[in-house]
mmCIF file of the N, C-alpha and C atoms, coordinates in Angstrom:
data_MODEL
# 
_entry.id   MODEL 
# 
loop_
_atom_site.group_PDB 
_atom_site.id 
_atom_site.type_symbol 
_atom_site.label_atom_id 
_atom_site.label_alt_id 
_atom_site.label_comp_id 
_atom_site.label_asym_id 
_atom_site.label_entity_id 
_atom_site.label_seq_id 
_atom_site.pdbx_PDB_ins_code 
_atom_site.Cartn_x 
_atom_site.Cartn_y 
_atom_site.Cartn_z 
_atom_site.occupancy 
_atom_site.B_iso_or_equiv 
_atom_site.pdbx_formal_charge 
_atom_site.auth_seq_id 
_atom_site.auth_comp_id 
_atom_site.auth_asym_id 
_atom_site.auth_atom_id 
_atom_site.pdbx_PDB_model_num 
ATOM 1   N N  . MET A 1 1  ? -6.463  -18.153 5.752  1.00 0.00 ? 1  MET A N  1 
ATOM 2   C CA . MET A 1 1  ? -5.283  -17.302 5.853  1.00 0.00 ? 1  MET A CA 1 
ATOM 3   C C  . MET A 1 1  ? -4.079  -18.051 5.275  1.00 0.00 ? 1  MET A C  1 
ATOM 4   N N  . ASN A 1 2  ? -3.272  -17.333 4.562  1.00 0.00 ? 2  ASN A N  1 
ATOM 5   C CA . ASN A 1 2  ? -2.069  -17.911 3.969  1.00 0.00 ? 2  ASN A CA 1 
ATOM 6   C C  . ASN A 1 2  ? -1.045  -18.172 5.061  1.00 0.00 ? 2  ASN A C  1 
ATOM 7   N N  . LYS A 1 3  ? -0.603  -19.414 5.210  1.00 0.00 ? 3  LYS A N  1 
ATOM 8   C CA . LYS A 1 3  ? 0.326   -19.770 6.277  1.00 0.00 ? 3  LYS A CA 1 
ATOM 9   C C  . LYS A 1 3  ? 1.735   -19.234 6.043  1.00 0.00 ? 3  LYS A C  1 
ATOM 10  N N  . ASN A 1 4  ? 2.024   -18.724 4.849  1.00 0.00 ? 4  ASN A N  1 
ATOM 11  C CA . ASN A 1 4  ? 3.345   -18.169 4.563  1.00 0.00 ? 4  ASN A CA 1 
ATOM 12  C C  . ASN A 1 4  ? 3.469   -16.713 4.972  1.00 0.00 ? 4  ASN A C  1 
ATOM 13  N N  . ILE A 1 5  ? 2.379   -16.113 5.403  1.00 0.00 ? 5  ILE A N  1 
ATOM 14  C CA . ILE A 1 5  ? 2.395   -14.700 5.787  1.00 0.00 ? 5  ILE A CA 1 
ATOM 15  C C  . ILE A 1 5  ? 2.612   -14.589 7.288  1.00 0.00 ? 5  ILE A C  1 
ATOM 16  N N  . ASP A 1 6  ? 3.656   -13.853 7.660  1.00 0.00 ? 6  ASP A N  1 
ATOM 17  C CA . ASP A 1 6  ? 3.954   -13.650 9.075  1.00 0.00 ? 6  ASP A CA 1 
ATOM 18  C C  . ASP A 1 6  ? 3.272   -12.414 9.641  1.00 0.00 ? 6  ASP A C  1 
ATOM 19  N N  . VAL A 1 7  ? 3.043   -11.423 8.786  1.00 0.00 ? 7  VAL A N  1 
ATOM 20  C CA . VAL A 1 7  ? 2.464   -10.172 9.272  1.00 0.00 ? 7  VAL A CA 1 
ATOM 21  C C  . VAL A 1 7  ? 1.682   -9.506  8.141  1.00 0.00 ? 7  VAL A C  1 
ATOM 22  N N  . SER A 1 8  ? 0.636   -8.774  8.520  1.00 0.00 ? 8  SER A N  1 
ATOM 23  C CA . SER A 1 8  ? -0.144  -7.984  7.566  1.00 0.00 ? 8  SER A CA 1 
ATOM 24  C C  . SER A 1 8  ? 0.049   -6.511  7.893  1.00 0.00 ? 8  SER A C  1 
ATOM 25  N N  . ILE A 1 9  ? 0.245   -5.719  6.869  1.00 0.00 ? 9  ILE A N  1 
ATOM 26  C CA . ILE A 1 9  ? 0.450   -4.275  7.016  1.00 0.00 ? 9  ILE A CA 1 
ATOM 27  C C  . ILE A 1 9  ? -0.669  -3.589  6.252  1.00 0.00 ? 9  ILE A C  1 
ATOM 28  N N  . ILE A 1 10 ? -1.296  -2.611  6.877  1.00 0.00 ? 10 ILE A N  1 
ATOM 29  C CA . ILE A 1 10 ? -2.346  -1.843  6.205  1.00 0.00 ? 10 ILE A CA 1 
ATOM 30  C C  . ILE A 1 10 ? -1.894  -0.391  6.132  1.00 0.00 ? 10 ILE A C  1 
ATOM 31  N N  . ILE A 1 11 ? -1.900  0.143   4.915  1.00 0.00 ? 11 ILE A N  1 
ATOM 32  C CA . ILE A 1 11 ? -1.511  1.536   4.701  1.00 0.00 ? 11 ILE A CA 1 
ATOM 33  C C  . ILE A 1 11 ? -2.733  2.302   4.206  1.00 0.00 ? 11 ILE A C  1 
ATOM 34  N N  . PRO A 1 12 ? -3.279  3.206   5.024  1.00 0.00 ? 12 PRO A N  1 
ATOM 35  C CA . PRO A 1 12 ? -4.347  4.065   4.526  1.00 0.00 ? 12 PRO A CA 1 
ATOM 36  C C  . PRO A 1 12 ? -3.734  5.124   3.612  1.00 0.00 ? 12 PRO A C  1 
ATOM 37  N N  . LEU A 1 13 ? -4.400  5.408   2.506  1.00 0.00 ? 13 LEU A N  1 
ATOM 38  C CA . LEU A 1 13 ? -3.837  6.345   1.530  1.00 0.00 ? 13 LEU A CA 1 
ATOM 39  C C  . LEU A 1 13 ? -4.888  7.332   1.071  1.00 0.00 ? 13 LEU A C  1 
ATOM 40  N N  . TYR A 1 14 ? -4.627  8.605   1.339  1.00 0.00 ? 14 TYR A N  1 
ATOM 41  C CA . TYR A 1 14 ? -5.475  9.678   0.821  1.00 0.00 ? 14 TYR A CA 1 
ATOM 42  C C  . TYR A 1 14 ? -4.609  10.906  0.577  1.00 0.00 ? 14 TYR A C  1 
ATOM 43  N N  . ASN A 1 15 ? -4.360  11.176  -0.680 1.00 0.00 ? 15 ASN A N  1 
ATOM 44  C CA . ASN A 1 15 ? -3.617  12.375  -1.092 1.00 0.00 ? 15 ASN A CA 1 
ATOM 45  C C  . ASN A 1 15 ? -2.295  12.544  -0.341 1.00 0.00 ? 15 ASN A C  1 
ATOM 46  N N  . LYS A 1 16 ? -1.481  11.522  -0.376 1.00 0.00 ? 16 LYS A N  1 
ATOM 47  C CA . LYS A 1 16 ? -0.171  11.563  0.287  1.00 0.00 ? 16 LYS A CA 1 
ATOM 48  C C  . LYS A 1 16 ? 0.946   11.274  -0.705 1.00 0.00 ? 16 LYS A C  1 
ATOM 49  N N  . GLU A 1 17 ? 0.884   11.899  -1.884 1.00 0.00 ? 17 GLU A N  1 
ATOM 50  C CA . GLU A 1 17 ? 1.891   11.625  -2.905 1.00 0.00 ? 17 GLU A CA 1 
ATOM 51  C C  . GLU A 1 17 ? 3.308   11.962  -2.440 1.00 0.00 ? 17 GLU A C  1 
ATOM 52  N N  . LYS A 1 18 ? 3.458   12.848  -1.488 1.00 0.00 ? 18 LYS A N  1 
ATOM 53  C CA . LYS A 1 18 ? 4.796   13.205  -0.997 1.00 0.00 ? 18 LYS A CA 1 
ATOM 54  C C  . LYS A 1 18 ? 5.377   12.131  -0.082 1.00 0.00 ? 18 LYS A C  1 
ATOM 55  N N  . PHE A 1 19 ? 4.524   11.248  0.451  1.00 0.00 ? 19 PHE A N  1 
ATOM 56  C CA . PHE A 1 19 ? 4.977   10.297  1.461  1.00 0.00 ? 19 PHE A CA 1 
ATOM 57  C C  . PHE A 1 19 ? 4.832   8.830   1.070  1.00 0.00 ? 19 PHE A C  1 
ATOM 58  N N  . ILE A 1 20 ? 4.027   8.514   0.067  1.00 0.00 ? 20 ILE A N  1 
ATOM 59  C CA . ILE A 1 20 ? 3.730   7.108   -0.216 1.00 0.00 ? 20 ILE A CA 1 
ATOM 60  C C  . ILE A 1 20 ? 4.961   6.341   -0.703 1.00 0.00 ? 20 ILE A C  1 
ATOM 61  N N  . GLU A 1 21 ? 5.829   6.968   -1.461 1.00 0.00 ? 21 GLU A N  1 
ATOM 62  C CA . GLU A 1 21 ? 7.037   6.273   -1.914 1.00 0.00 ? 21 GLU A CA 1 
ATOM 63  C C  . GLU A 1 21 ? 7.902   5.882   -0.722 1.00 0.00 ? 21 GLU A C  1 
ATOM 64  N N  . TYR A 1 22 ? 8.122   6.802   0.182  1.00 0.00 ? 22 TYR A N  1 
ATOM 65  C CA . TYR A 1 22 ? 8.918   6.521   1.380  1.00 0.00 ? 22 TYR A CA 1 
ATOM 66  C C  . TYR A 1 22 ? 8.263   5.415   2.208  1.00 0.00 ? 22 TYR A C  1 
ATOM 67  N N  . THR A 1 23 ? 6.948   5.462   2.329  1.00 0.00 ? 23 THR A N  1 
ATOM 68  C CA . THR A 1 23 ? 6.228   4.475   3.133  1.00 0.00 ? 23 THR A CA 1 
ATOM 69  C C  . THR A 1 23 ? 6.374   3.070   2.556  1.00 0.00 ? 23 THR A C  1 
ATOM 70  N N  . ILE A 1 24 ? 6.144   2.931   1.261  1.00 0.00 ? 24 ILE A N  1 
ATOM 71  C CA . ILE A 1 24 ? 6.238   1.609   0.628  1.00 0.00 ? 24 ILE A CA 1 
ATOM 72  C C  . ILE A 1 24 ? 7.671   1.102   0.638  1.00 0.00 ? 24 ILE A C  1 
ATOM 73  N N  . LYS A 1 25 ? 8.630   1.974   0.372  1.00 0.00 ? 25 LYS A N  1 
ATOM 74  C CA . LYS A 1 25 ? 10.027  1.544   0.391  1.00 0.00 ? 25 LYS A CA 1 
ATOM 75  C C  . LYS A 1 25 ? 10.456  1.135   1.790  1.00 0.00 ? 25 LYS A C  1 
ATOM 76  N N  . SER A 1 26 ? 9.886   1.759   2.797  1.00 0.00 ? 26 SER A N  1 
ATOM 77  C CA . SER A 1 26 ? 10.168  1.364   4.176  1.00 0.00 ? 26 SER A CA 1 
ATOM 78  C C  . SER A 1 26 ? 9.690   -0.068  4.432  1.00 0.00 ? 26 SER A C  1 
ATOM 79  N N  . VAL A 1 27 ? 8.521   -0.401  3.918  1.00 0.00 ? 27 VAL A N  1 
ATOM 80  C CA . VAL A 1 27 ? 8.013   -1.774  4.044  1.00 0.00 ? 27 VAL A CA 1 
ATOM 81  C C  . VAL A 1 27 ? 8.940   -2.742  3.308  1.00 0.00 ? 27 VAL A C  1 
ATOM 82  N N  . LEU A 1 28 ? 9.317   -2.386  2.092  1.00 0.00 ? 28 LEU A N  1 
ATOM 83  C CA . LEU A 1 28 ? 10.177  -3.264  1.292  1.00 0.00 ? 28 LEU A CA 1 
ATOM 84  C C  . LEU A 1 28 ? 11.568  -3.455  1.888  1.00 0.00 ? 28 LEU A C  1 
ATOM 85  N N  . ASN A 1 29 ? 12.044  -2.494  2.657  1.00 0.00 ? 29 ASN A N  1 
ATOM 86  C CA . ASN A 1 29 ? 13.386  -2.566  3.235  1.00 0.00 ? 29 ASN A CA 1 
ATOM 87  C C  . ASN A 1 29 ? 13.451  -3.323  4.558  1.00 0.00 ? 29 ASN A C  1 
ATOM 88  N N  . GLN A 1 30 ? 12.334  -3.817  5.037  1.00 0.00 ? 30 GLN A N  1 
ATOM 89  C CA . GLN A 1 30 ? 12.339  -4.581  6.281  1.00 0.00 ? 30 GLN A CA 1 
ATOM 90  C C  . GLN A 1 30 ? 12.998  -5.940  6.044  1.00 0.00 ? 30 GLN A C  1 
ATOM 91  N N  . THR A 1 31 ? 13.532  -6.507  7.089  1.00 0.00 ? 31 THR A N  1 
ATOM 92  C CA . THR A 1 31 ? 14.170  -7.819  6.966  1.00 0.00 ? 31 THR A CA 1 
ATOM 93  C C  . THR A 1 31 ? 13.143  -8.935  6.809  1.00 0.00 ? 31 THR A C  1 
ATOM 94  N N  . LEU A 1 32 ? 11.966  -8.767  7.367  1.00 0.00 ? 32 LEU A N  1 
ATOM 95  C CA . LEU A 1 32 ? 10.899  -9.747  7.225  1.00 0.00 ? 32 LEU A CA 1 
ATOM 96  C C  . LEU A 1 32 ? 10.361  -9.676  5.802  1.00 0.00 ? 32 LEU A C  1 
ATOM 97  N N  . LYS A 1 33 ? 10.342  -10.794 5.114  1.00 0.00 ? 33 LYS A N  1 
ATOM 98  C CA . LYS A 1 33 ? 9.898   -10.818 3.719  1.00 0.00 ? 33 LYS A CA 1 
ATOM 99  C C  . LYS A 1 33 ? 8.559   -11.518 3.529  1.00 0.00 ? 33 LYS A C  1 
ATOM 100 N N  . ASN A 1 34 ? 8.085   -12.244 4.556  1.00 0.00 ? 34 ASN A N  1 
ATOM 101 C CA . ASN A 1 34 ? 6.801   -12.952 4.464  1.00 0.00 ? 34 ASN A CA 1 
ATOM 102 C C  . ASN A 1 34 ? 5.692   -12.075 5.028  1.00 0.00 ? 34 ASN A C  1 
ATOM 103 N N  . PHE A 1 35 ? 5.262   -11.113 4.224  1.00 0.00 ? 35 PHE A N  1 
ATOM 104 C CA . PHE A 1 35 ? 4.225   -10.186 4.656  1.00 0.00 ? 35 PHE A CA 1 
ATOM 105 C C  . PHE A 1 35 ? 3.231   -9.978  3.533  1.00 0.00 ? 35 PHE A C  1 
ATOM 106 N N  . GLU A 1 36 ? 2.105   -9.412  3.905  1.00 0.00 ? 36 GLU A N  1 
ATOM 107 C CA . GLU A 1 36 ? 1.183   -8.868  2.926  1.00 0.00 ? 36 GLU A CA 1 
ATOM 108 C C  . GLU A 1 36 ? 0.979   -7.407  3.296  1.00 0.00 ? 36 GLU A C  1 
ATOM 109 N N  . CYS A 1 37 ? 0.843   -6.580  2.293  1.00 0.00 ? 37 CYS A N  1 
ATOM 110 C CA . CYS A 1 37 ? 0.635   -5.158  2.528  1.00 0.00 ? 37 CYS A CA 1 
ATOM 111 C C  . CYS A 1 37 ? -0.602  -4.736  1.751  1.00 0.00 ? 37 CYS A C  1 
ATOM 112 N N  . ILE A 1 38 ? -1.576  -4.233  2.473  1.00 0.00 ? 38 ILE A N  1 
ATOM 113 C CA . ILE A 1 38 ? -2.832  -3.809  1.879  1.00 0.00 ? 38 ILE A CA 1 
ATOM 114 C C  . ILE A 1 38 ? -2.861  -2.281  1.898  1.00 0.00 ? 38 ILE A C  1 
ATOM 115 N N  . ILE A 1 39 ? -2.922  -1.697  0.720  1.00 0.00 ? 39 ILE A N  1 
ATOM 116 C CA . ILE A 1 39 ? -3.002  -0.245  0.596  1.00 0.00 ? 39 ILE A CA 1 
ATOM 117 C C  . ILE A 1 39 ? -4.462  0.102   0.330  1.00 0.00 ? 39 ILE A C  1 
ATOM 118 N N  . VAL A 1 40 ? -5.060  0.884   1.231  1.00 0.00 ? 40 VAL A N  1 
ATOM 119 C CA . VAL A 1 40 ? -6.456  1.275   1.092  1.00 0.00 ? 40 VAL A CA 1 
ATOM 120 C C  . VAL A 1 40 ? -6.489  2.703   0.578  1.00 0.00 ? 40 VAL A C  1 
ATOM 121 N N  . ASN A 1 41 ? -6.733  2.839   -0.720 1.00 0.00 ? 41 ASN A N  1 
ATOM 122 C CA . ASN A 1 41 ? -6.794  4.148   -1.350 1.00 0.00 ? 41 ASN A CA 1 
ATOM 123 C C  . ASN A 1 41 ? -8.194  4.725   -1.148 1.00 0.00 ? 41 ASN A C  1 
ATOM 124 N N  . ASP A 1 42 ? -8.262  5.801   -0.372 1.00 0.00 ? 42 ASP A N  1 
ATOM 125 C CA . ASP A 1 42 ? -9.540  6.401   -0.009 1.00 0.00 ? 42 ASP A CA 1 
ATOM 126 C C  . ASP A 1 42 ? -9.919  7.510   -0.993 1.00 0.00 ? 42 ASP A C  1 
ATOM 127 N N  . PHE A 1 43 ? -9.947  7.163   -2.288 1.00 0.00 ? 43 PHE A N  1 
ATOM 128 C CA . PHE A 1 43 ? -10.359 8.070   -3.358 1.00 0.00 ? 43 PHE A CA 1 
ATOM 129 C C  . PHE A 1 43 ? -9.427  9.282   -3.454 1.00 0.00 ? 43 PHE A C  1 
ATOM 130 N N  . SER A 1 44 ? -8.122  9.003   -3.482 1.00 0.00 ? 44 SER A N  1 
ATOM 131 C CA . SER A 1 44 ? -7.129  10.070  -3.627 1.00 0.00 ? 44 SER A CA 1 
ATOM 132 C C  . SER A 1 44 ? -7.345  10.816  -4.936 1.00 0.00 ? 44 SER A C  1 
ATOM 133 N N  . THR A 1 45 ? -7.120  12.120  -4.896 1.00 0.00 ? 45 THR A N  1 
ATOM 134 C CA . THR A 1 45 ? -7.282  12.947  -6.093 1.00 0.00 ? 45 THR A CA 1 
ATOM 135 C C  . THR A 1 45 ? -5.939  13.462  -6.611 1.00 0.00 ? 45 THR A C  1 
ATOM 136 N N  . ASP A 1 46 ? -4.851  13.084  -5.955 1.00 0.00 ? 46 ASP A N  1 
ATOM 137 C CA . ASP A 1 46 ? -3.514  13.461  -6.428 1.00 0.00 ? 46 ASP A CA 1 
ATOM 138 C C  . ASP A 1 46 ? -2.883  12.236  -7.106 1.00 0.00 ? 46 ASP A C  1 
ATOM 139 N N  . ASN A 1 47 ? -1.580  12.194  -7.204 1.00 0.00 ? 47 ASN A N  1 
ATOM 140 C CA . ASN A 1 47 ? -0.883  11.088  -7.871 1.00 0.00 ? 47 ASN A CA 1 
ATOM 141 C C  . ASN A 1 47 ? -0.504  9.933   -6.940 1.00 0.00 ? 47 ASN A C  1 
ATOM 142 N N  . SER A 1 48 ? -1.057  9.909   -5.755 1.00 0.00 ? 48 SER A N  1 
ATOM 143 C CA . SER A 1 48 ? -0.698  8.880   -4.768 1.00 0.00 ? 48 SER A CA 1 
ATOM 144 C C  . SER A 1 48 ? -0.832  7.466   -5.309 1.00 0.00 ? 48 SER A C  1 
ATOM 145 N N  . LEU A 1 49 ? -1.953  7.162   -5.906 1.00 0.00 ? 49 LEU A N  1 
ATOM 146 C CA . LEU A 1 49 ? -2.205  5.799   -6.379 1.00 0.00 ? 49 LEU A CA 1 
ATOM 147 C C  . LEU A 1 49 ? -1.243  5.418   -7.501 1.00 0.00 ? 49 LEU A C  1 
ATOM 148 N N  . ASP A 1 50 ? -1.001  6.314   -8.431 1.00 0.00 ? 50 ASP A N  1 
ATOM 149 C CA . ASP A 1 50 ? -0.067  6.035   -9.531 1.00 0.00 ? 50 ASP A CA 1 
ATOM 150 C C  . ASP A 1 50 ? 1.340   5.777   -9.014 1.00 0.00 ? 50 ASP A C  1 
ATOM 151 N N  . ILE A 1 51 ? 1.759   6.558   -8.038 1.00 0.00 ? 51 ILE A N  1 
ATOM 152 C CA . ILE A 1 51 ? 3.086   6.378   -7.450 1.00 0.00 ? 51 ILE A CA 1 
ATOM 153 C C  . ILE A 1 51 ? 3.166   5.014   -6.763 1.00 0.00 ? 51 ILE A C  1 
ATOM 154 N N  . ALA A 1 52 ? 2.136   4.670   -6.008 1.00 0.00 ? 52 ALA A N  1 
ATOM 155 C CA . ALA A 1 52 ? 2.122   3.376   -5.309 1.00 0.00 ? 52 ALA A CA 1 
ATOM 156 C C  . ALA A 1 52 ? 2.199   2.224   -6.303 1.00 0.00 ? 52 ALA A C  1 
ATOM 157 N N  . LYS A 1 53 ? 1.397   2.285   -7.352 1.00 0.00 ? 53 LYS A N  1 
ATOM 158 C CA . LYS A 1 53 ? 1.399   1.210   -8.355 1.00 0.00 ? 53 LYS A CA 1 
ATOM 159 C C  . LYS A 1 53 ? 2.765   1.062   -9.018 1.00 0.00 ? 53 LYS A C  1 
ATOM 160 N N  . LYS A 1 54 ? 3.404   2.167   -9.290 1.00 0.00 ? 54 LYS A N  1 
ATOM 161 C CA . LYS A 1 54 ? 4.723   2.128   -9.929 1.00 0.00 ? 54 LYS A CA 1 
ATOM 162 C C  . LYS A 1 54 ? 5.749   1.455   -9.015 1.00 0.00 ? 54 LYS A C  1 
ATOM 163 N N  . ILE A 1 55 ? 5.696   1.754   -7.740 1.00 0.00 ? 55 ILE A N  1 
ATOM 164 C CA . ILE A 1 55 ? 6.683   1.207   -6.803 1.00 0.00 ? 55 ILE A CA 1 
ATOM 165 C C  . ILE A 1 55 ? 6.455   -0.282  -6.548 1.00 0.00 ? 55 ILE A C  1 
ATOM 166 N N  . ILE A 1 56 ? 5.209   -0.685  -6.370 1.00 0.00 ? 56 ILE A N  1 
ATOM 167 C CA . ILE A 1 56 ? 4.967   -2.096  -6.054 1.00 0.00 ? 56 ILE A CA 1 
ATOM 168 C C  . ILE A 1 56 ? 5.114   -2.980  -7.281 1.00 0.00 ? 56 ILE A C  1 
ATOM 169 N N  . ASN A 1 57 ? 4.940   -2.429  -8.468 1.00 0.00 ? 57 ASN A N  1 
ATOM 170 C CA . ASN A 1 57 ? 5.255   -3.103  -9.727 1.00 0.00 ? 57 ASN A CA 1 
ATOM 171 C C  . ASN A 1 57 ? 4.898   -4.589  -9.737 1.00 0.00 ? 57 ASN A C  1 
ATOM 172 N N  . ASN A 1 58 ? 3.649   -4.897  -9.508 1.00 0.00 ? 58 ASN A N  1 
ATOM 173 C CA . ASN A 1 58 ? 3.137   -6.276  -9.548 1.00 0.00 ? 58 ASN A CA 1 
ATOM 174 C C  . ASN A 1 58 ? 3.713   -7.204  -8.481 1.00 0.00 ? 58 ASN A C  1 
ATOM 175 N N  . ASP A 1 59 ? 4.229   -6.656  -7.399 1.00 0.00 ? 59 ASP A N  1 
ATOM 176 C CA . ASP A 1 59 ? 4.693   -7.479  -6.271 1.00 0.00 ? 59 ASP A CA 1 
ATOM 177 C C  . ASP A 1 59 ? 3.445   -8.086  -5.622 1.00 0.00 ? 59 ASP A C  1 
ATOM 178 N N  . CYS A 1 60 ? 3.329   -9.398  -5.663 1.00 0.00 ? 60 CYS A N  1 
ATOM 179 C CA . CYS A 1 60 ? 2.111   -10.068 -5.198 1.00 0.00 ? 60 CYS A CA 1 
ATOM 180 C C  . CYS A 1 60 ? 1.873   -9.931  -3.697 1.00 0.00 ? 60 CYS A C  1 
ATOM 181 N N  . ARG A 1 61 ? 2.831   -9.439  -2.957 1.00 0.00 ? 61 ARG A N  1 
ATOM 182 C CA . ARG A 1 61 ? 2.633   -9.220  -1.519 1.00 0.00 ? 61 ARG A CA 1 
ATOM 183 C C  . ARG A 1 61 ? 1.788   -7.982  -1.254 1.00 0.00 ? 61 ARG A C  1 
ATOM 184 N N  . PHE A 1 62 ? 1.621   -7.143  -2.268 1.00 0.00 ? 62 PHE A N  1 
ATOM 185 C CA . PHE A 1 62 ? 0.853   -5.909  -2.125 1.00 0.00 ? 62 PHE A CA 1 
ATOM 186 C C  . PHE A 1 62 ? -0.513  -6.055  -2.784 1.00 0.00 ? 62 PHE A C  1 
ATOM 187 N N  . LYS A 1 63 ? -1.528  -5.529  -2.107 1.00 0.00 ? 63 LYS A N  1 
ATOM 188 C CA . LYS A 1 63 ? -2.878  -5.480  -2.654 1.00 0.00 ? 63 LYS A CA 1 
ATOM 189 C C  . LYS A 1 63 ? -3.391  -4.055  -2.481 1.00 0.00 ? 63 LYS A C  1 
ATOM 190 N N  . ILE A 1 64 ? -4.120  -3.582  -3.474 1.00 0.00 ? 64 ILE A N  1 
ATOM 191 C CA . ILE A 1 64 ? -4.692  -2.238  -3.394 1.00 0.00 ? 64 ILE A CA 1 
ATOM 192 C C  . ILE A 1 64 ? -6.204  -2.361  -3.363 1.00 0.00 ? 64 ILE A C  1 
ATOM 193 N N  . ILE A 1 65 ? -6.799  -1.693  -2.407 1.00 0.00 ? 65 ILE A N  1 
ATOM 194 C CA . ILE A 1 65 ? -8.251  -1.591  -2.322 1.00 0.00 ? 65 ILE A CA 1 
ATOM 195 C C  . ILE A 1 65 ? -8.594  -0.138  -2.630 1.00 0.00 ? 65 ILE A C  1 
ATOM 196 N N  . ASN A 1 66 ? -9.439  0.081   -3.622 1.00 0.00 ? 66 ASN A N  1 
ATOM 197 C CA . ASN A 1 66 ? -9.830  1.429   -4.021 1.00 0.00 ? 66 ASN A CA 1 
ATOM 198 C C  . ASN A 1 66 ? -11.253 1.725   -3.588 1.00 0.00 ? 66 ASN A C  1 
ATOM 199 N N  . HIS A 1 67 ? -11.426 2.770   -2.800 1.00 0.00 ? 67 HIS A N  1 
ATOM 200 C CA . HIS A 1 67 ? -12.771 3.240   -2.474 1.00 0.00 ? 67 HIS A CA 1 
ATOM 201 C C  . HIS A 1 67 ? -13.272 4.107   -3.614 1.00 0.00 ? 67 HIS A C  1 
ATOM 202 N N  . LYS A 1 68 ? -14.560 4.056   -3.893 1.00 0.00 ? 68 LYS A N  1 
ATOM 203 C CA . LYS A 1 68 ? -15.151 4.842   -4.971 1.00 0.00 ? 68 LYS A CA 1 
ATOM 204 C C  . LYS A 1 68 ? -15.606 6.221   -4.505 1.00 0.00 ? 68 LYS A C  1 
ATOM 205 N N  . ALA A 1 69 ? -15.432 6.485   -3.231 1.00 0.00 ? 69 ALA A N  1 
ATOM 206 C CA . ALA A 1 69 ? -15.707 7.799   -2.652 1.00 0.00 ? 69 ALA A CA 1 
ATOM 207 C C  . ALA A 1 69 ? -14.850 7.908   -1.400 1.00 0.00 ? 69 ALA A C  1 
ATOM 208 N N  . ASN A 1 70 ? -14.564 9.123   -0.995 1.00 0.00 ? 70 ASN A N  1 
ATOM 209 C CA . ASN A 1 70 ? -13.761 9.338   0.207  1.00 0.00 ? 70 ASN A CA 1 
ATOM 210 C C  . ASN A 1 70 ? -14.612 8.970   1.428  1.00 0.00 ? 70 ASN A C  1 
ATOM 211 N N  . ARG A 1 71 ? -14.114 8.029   2.204  1.00 0.00 ? 71 ARG A N  1 
ATOM 212 C CA . ARG A 1 71 ? -14.848 7.534   3.380  1.00 0.00 ? 71 ARG A CA 1 
ATOM 213 C C  . ARG A 1 71 ? -14.201 7.945   4.696  1.00 0.00 ? 71 ARG A C  1 
ATOM 214 N N  . GLY A 1 72 ? -12.954 8.334   4.648  1.00 0.00 ? 72 GLY A N  1 
ATOM 215 C CA . GLY A 1 72 ? -12.237 8.606   5.885  1.00 0.00 ? 72 GLY A CA 1 
ATOM 216 C C  . GLY A 1 72 ? -11.826 7.301   6.544  1.00 0.00 ? 72 GLY A C  1 
ATOM 217 N N  . LEU A 1 73 ? -11.108 7.395   7.643  1.00 0.00 ? 73 LEU A N  1 
ATOM 218 C CA . LEU A 1 73 ? -10.653 6.181   8.316  1.00 0.00 ? 73 LEU A CA 1 
ATOM 219 C C  . LEU A 1 73 ? -11.816 5.410   8.877  1.00 0.00 ? 73 LEU A C  1 
# 
C-alpha cells in the first residue's frame, strides 16, 4: 500500500453520464489531497466513461477499472 494515500474512494459507474461529472468534481474539491479514487466502470453504454476520462485528465490519483460485461454491484 502506498504510504502517501490517506483514503481510498471507490465510485461504481454504470450509465450515469448525468452524475459522473458532479461526483468526480466533488472528490476533487475535498480538502484532503492524498487519496486514490478507483472508478469501476460496469460496462456503461452511455457517455459516462468518456466524461470521467475527460475530467480526470491523467490525474494519477484516479484509476479506472473497466468490466467487459455488466456485472452489477
